[in-house]
N, C-alpha and C positions, 0 to 999 in steps of 0.2 A: 734699525734705529735711524730716524731721520731728524736732523736738526734744521730749523728754519730760522734764518737770520734776516731781519728786516732793516734796511738802511734807506735813508733819504739824504740827498745832498742837493745843493743848489748849484746848477751849472750855468754856463753862459746864456743858454736859451731858456732857463727856468729850472723847475724841480726835476731831478732825475731819480727815478725809483730804481732800487736794486733788490734783486731777489737772489739769495744764495741758499740752496738746499744741499745738505750732505746726507747721503744714505749709505749705510754699510750693508753689503750683500755678501753672504757666505758663498762666494764663487770667485773664480779666477778673473782678473781684469779682462783677459781676452774674450772670455765667455760673455761678460757683461757688455763689452763693446760690440761683439758680433750680434747680440740680440737687440741692442738698442738702436740699431740702424748703422749701416756702414758709412758713416760720415767722418771725415778726418778730424773735424772740430771736437768730436766726442772723445777722441783718444786722450787729449790733454786733461779731460775732466776725470779720468779714472786712473787710480794708482793702487798698488798693492797696499793692504792694510794689515800686515802681519798675519796672525792666525785667524783673524776675523774674515778674511777674504779680500774684498775690494771696497774702498771708500770712493764713492762717486760724488762729484761736486758739480752742481748746476749753478752757473752764475749768469744772471740776466740783468741788463740795465735797459731801461726804457723811459721814454717821455713823449707824450703825445703832443702834436702841434696844437695851435689855437689858444695858446696862453692859458689863462685861468680856466677856460672851458675844458681844454685838454687835460690840465692837472686834475680837475674835478672828475673827469671820466677815468683817469688813471686810478684815483682814490676809490671811486665807487664801483668800478667794473673791472678794469684791466688787471690790476694787481691781484685781486682775488681769483680771477679766471686763470691767470698764468700760474699762480701757486697751486691751484687745484689740478691743472693740466700736468705740471711737473710731478706733483705728488702721486697722481694716478699712474703716470708712466713709470715712475720709480717703484711704486708698489707692485705693478705688474711684472717689471723686470725682476724684482727681488723674489716674488713668489714663484715665478716661472723657473728661474735659475736655481733657487734653493730646493725646489721639488725634484730637480734633476739629480741632486746630490753632488 
């Protein structure tokens, strides 16, 4: 299961886009972490989810420079690209780890 939460807020420098994806994987948090790349920042995004395995949360905030042109690029290109990138990675992690049993 993946939940996709879309958030926008206006920051000091303009619009800040936020992406938050939650994916439940039927595997131990350590296995998820090990497979997703050994980066310390990922540890905080993974926690045990009871009998379901691991609930992995990706949270990304971004805002391009160049004022309105950057905000337009965020809306038309970057937001969609980042969501697809995270969803593909999470899908791969989920299928690979759950196939291991």
